[in-house]
C-alpha positions, 0 to 999 in steps of 0.5 A: 543510505536507501530509505524505503517507505511502503504503504499497504492497505489493511494490515499484515502480520509481523512475519509478512512484514519481516519477509517484506523487509528482507526481500526489499533489502536483498533487492537493494543489495543485489541490484544497487550494491547497497550495504544491507546495514544501511537500508532503512524500511518503514511499513505503514498500514493504512486502515481501509476506513482511511483510504479511498479510491473511485469515490468511496472508502475501500472499507465501504467498497469491500463491504459491498456498498455501491458507489454513486456515479456522481461520487466516482471521479472516474465514472463515465457519466455519458451513459 
């Protein structure tokens, strides 16, 4: 029984999530020969305030707040 867990940042509409479920299910049926009734999919929407990358929250990055190089784990500090 395939179990697929999908995390997305932000939100998606019910129609978008429905299409994702249909597409992923079809892919598992086509590529792995799985029974579509056995495919289970969970979509988790992660708030942009609960997700960070490059040393800052995505919500702050999208709002235009600059990341401090000292706070950015991937920043090149040699400059």
